[in-house]
N, C-alpha and C positions, 0 to 999 in steps of 0.2 A: 248455594244456589242453581236455580233452572237454568235452561238455555236460553232464557230471554235475558239473565241477569249476568253482572258483571263486576269487578272488583274495582272500585275507585277510593282515592286517596282525598277526602274531604272535608274544607276547613270549615269549622263553624263558627261562625262570627261572635255570638254571643257569650262564649266561653273562650275563643281565640282555643281550640282544640281540634288537631289533625286527627281523624279517625278512618279507619279503612272498611268501607262500609260496601253491602251488595246492594247495588242499585239496577233499574233496568236500563238496557242496554239502547241506546240513544237511537232515533230512527231520523234518518234526511228528511230536511224538510225540501221545499221546492227552492232549488239553487244551491244546494248543501251536498257534501259528501262525506259518507263516513269512514273514518280511516281505522284500521287495526293497525294499534300505538305496537310500535316495535322497540323505540328507547323516547326516553322525557329524561331532558337535564334538571337538576336541583340546582336551583340559584340561591345566592344570599337573598334576592327580594320576597321567595318563598318563606325563608327563615323570618324576614321581618313581616310578613302579612300574619303569621303565626304567632308571632310575639308582641303585634300589637303597633310594630314602628309606622307600618304602614297599612292603610284600609283603602279597599275598593271604592271608587267613586261613583261606579255607575252601575252595580250589581242590582238586580231588582229584587231577590231575598236576602237571605244571612246564611248562606249555603254555597259554597263554590268548588268544584274540583280542580284541583291546582293544577300546574305544569303549563308555560308558556314556551317552552323548548321540546319540541314535538315533532317526530319521525315515523313514519310505518307505509302501509300499502294501502291501496284503494280497496274497499272493501263490498262499498253500497253507493248507487247515485241517486240522488233527489230528482224528482221532475225538473225538466229544463237542464237538466246538466250535459254538456255537449264537450268532447275533447280529452277525457278521462275516461279511464277504463279500470274494470277490477283487475288488481294485483300489480298497477303501476306504482313505484317507488317515490314517495315525495316528502317532502317536510313541510311543516307548516310555518308562514308567518306567525309573527306573536301576538301580533294584533289587528286590526282594521280600522278604518274611518268610516262613518257615516255621512250623509249628505252635506253635513254643516260643518264639518272636518274634527270633529269630536273623535277620539281614537277611543278603543274599545281596546284590552288587554284580552287575551287565552289567558287562563287562568285564574284572573284577576275579576274581570267586568261581565264573564261569561263561563261556562265550564271548559277546563283545559286537558292537558293528557295525562295527568296521572291517573288512568285508566287505562283498561283492555281496548275500548273503542272510543274515538273522539268525533264529532262533526265539524264539519269546516267551510265557511262559504268557497265558494268554486275559487272566487279570486283571491282566497289566500293559499292554495296550494305550488308547490315549485317541484317540478321533476329534478330527482337527484340522479347522478350516474350509477350503473349497477356495481361499480367498484367503491363506491363510497358508502364505509358502512353506515349503518344505524344511527349509531352512538357518536359519530361524528357529526353526521347530519344535522342531528336535532341540536348540535349549543351551537350552529350559524346562526338561529335568530337570538339576538342578544349577545350570547359572551361572546361572538366574535364580530357579528355584524355592528354593537354598538361602538366597540372601539374603531372597527372600521368608519363609520360614518364620522366618529371624531376628529379621526386622522386625514382622511379626505374632503370631507364636507365643512365640517366645523372650521377646524383649524385651518384647511386648505392646506396640509404641509407639503413642502417643496424639496425635491431632491437636492439633498447637502445642507437642510436646516440641521443645526444642533438642537437636541432634543430632550426630554427627561420625563419618564413615566414615573409618578409616585402612586404605589401599591400597585404589586404585580402577583396580585391573586387571582381570579376568576376572568377578569376582564383585563386589568394589565400586562396580564402574563400574555395574551394576545395582541395586544398593542405594540408589545416589544416587538413582536414577529411581524406586525403589519407596518410598523415604522422601517422596520429594515428592507420590507418588500417594497415600498415605496420610493427608498432611495436615501432617508436621512440619516444623517451622520455629524456626531455621534449619537447613539443611541444610548441612553444611561437610564439604567434603573434605581430607584429610589425606595428602600425597605429597609423597615428593621429586621425583618427575620433574616437569619444567615441563609436558612434551606431554601428562602425565595430569592435571596439574590444570587446562588448557586444557580439556582434552575433558571434565573433570567438569564444569564451568562449563556447559558446551554440553548437559550431560544434565540440567540444571537445581540443581545446587549453588548457595547462597547465596553461598558463598565458598569458595575453594580455597587451602589453608595450606601452607606448607613445615614440616615437623616441626622443621628445625634452625634456624629463625626464634629468633634471642633473645628477640622480643615474642610468642611464641607463645603462653603462656599469658594474657598481656594482652589479645593480640587475641582469644581465645575468650571471655575474658569480657566484652568489651566487645560482639562481638556476641551473647552471653546475656544481656545487662541485666546481668550481674552474679550471674547464677544458677550458673554452670555447665551444665556438661551433664547433660541427661536420661538420654542413653542415648549409651555409647560403643561403637563398631561395632570389632572389631579384625579386618580379613579380610586382614591381612598375615602373621601369624603368626611374630611376633618380639616377644623381650623388651622392646626399648624401648617397642615401642608401649605396651604394657600398663603400662608403667613411667609413660610420658605421660599415657595417656589418665586413670591414676587421680588425677592433679595437677588437672585439669580436671572431673572430676563434682562435679555439684552434690548437694542435699539429694534422698535416695533414688535416687540416680544410678544407672544399670544399665551394667556394662560385661559385654560380649557378646563372648567367646571362640569366632569362625568359623574363622579361622585356628588353623593347628596347628603349635605350635612344637615340641612334646615337651620343654618344660623347666617346670620350676618356676614358681610365679605366687606374687610375693611381695608382701607389703601394707607398706608401710610403717610406717604406725600404725595401729594396731586401735582406738586410741580413738578418731580422728578418724571412720575407717572406720565405726565404731559409733554414735558420735554423728548423724551423717548418713544413718545407714541406707541404707548403699549394700549394693551386691549386684555379684558376679562371676559369670556365668552363663556355661554351658559350652553349645555348640551343633555340631548336625551333622545335615549333609543335610538332608532336607524327606519329609514324609510325601504319599501317593498324593493325598489332597484339594488339597495345595497347587498341583501339576502343573496339577490339573483346574480351579482359581480360575483359575491365569494364562495357561490357553487361552481361559477366560471372558474374561477381560481384554482380551485381545487381538481376540476376536472381537468384542467392542464397541468395538473402536478408544480403548480407555483405556489400550492399553500398546504403545507402537511401538518392536519390537526389530531393523527397519531398521540403526540405526546400529551394531549390535553384532558385525555378520558384516565381520570385517576383511577376509577373503580365500578363496576359494573355492580346494583345489587337488584333482588327482585322486586316486583312493587311491594309487597307486602311488608319491606323492609324500610320504607320510605322515613318512617320516623325515625330509624336509627341512621338514615342518609341525612335527615333535618339535622341532627344533633352534631353528627361529623363534620357538616357544614358549619354550623355554628359556632363549634368547638375549635375548627381548623384543625381537627385530628387527621396528621399526615399532610397537610399543608395541600390538599387537593385544589387543582384547578376546576375540573368538574366530576361529579359524581352523576351517572346514568343510573334511573329505573328501569328496569326492563320488565314487562307486564306478564 
């Protein structure tokens, strides 16, 4: 590579291959900022883009640099950019809306941060404090902001409400922490992997249950003084989770679908569903304000993300990182690429 080139992890959609390639360093256009990437998260959705489960909706071509969880330092400013200076520490919002409200996702619909440099609209930059490591900052958009939005916005979880989280991987592990932060009680983690259940307890869950336990429903009712759950969060995205969660919802209970199964959702009985005034709520992503709230919470030491970084790998090992996320090797919360 010459000085005008950089390494990037590029997804080629025609054969669904991830290739580490030398590409030109991008130049910021008017209204854009170039970031020297210091850390980029590896998300399960990146794996799904590679395996074909997900496909970009708005990508103009058939090749894209992956990576929607990105943090780094400002490197260069495009024309008309004010309020930012080279060297400032920032994270990037995971996407942006156009004037019609269409959401374009970084690393999906346009080039992301699995690269040495990335360009971003100035409106998608968020300043981060000096004592927040880049590895932790980069996962706030999506890995932390998606469950935060689900907890506070979609579910509107209130203090003292009984809640359960199905699937305590990358998103659900943060949901456990965030539910405790907003005062939900009890916080119940539901997870088939014993190691993940143990981890959920260390993150603040009041109980961690195996969904296959024959006494599951009785245990949930005992933990909630017979009331059932006020909110059930599906972060696993599988049909059996929805079916089980509906059996333990209480009066006015809400089932929040944060995981995507691409399957029908069935209510076994509309009479009891209506009688108990229950609800099923869809959830997707987060808004810019949620990321800013979380940065503020980390700045004020209310939220500690240090335990979320399972490993840091060089960008050149992106393929190995993808395989580890796919196989759940080591049961990671988040793997980080460092260019």
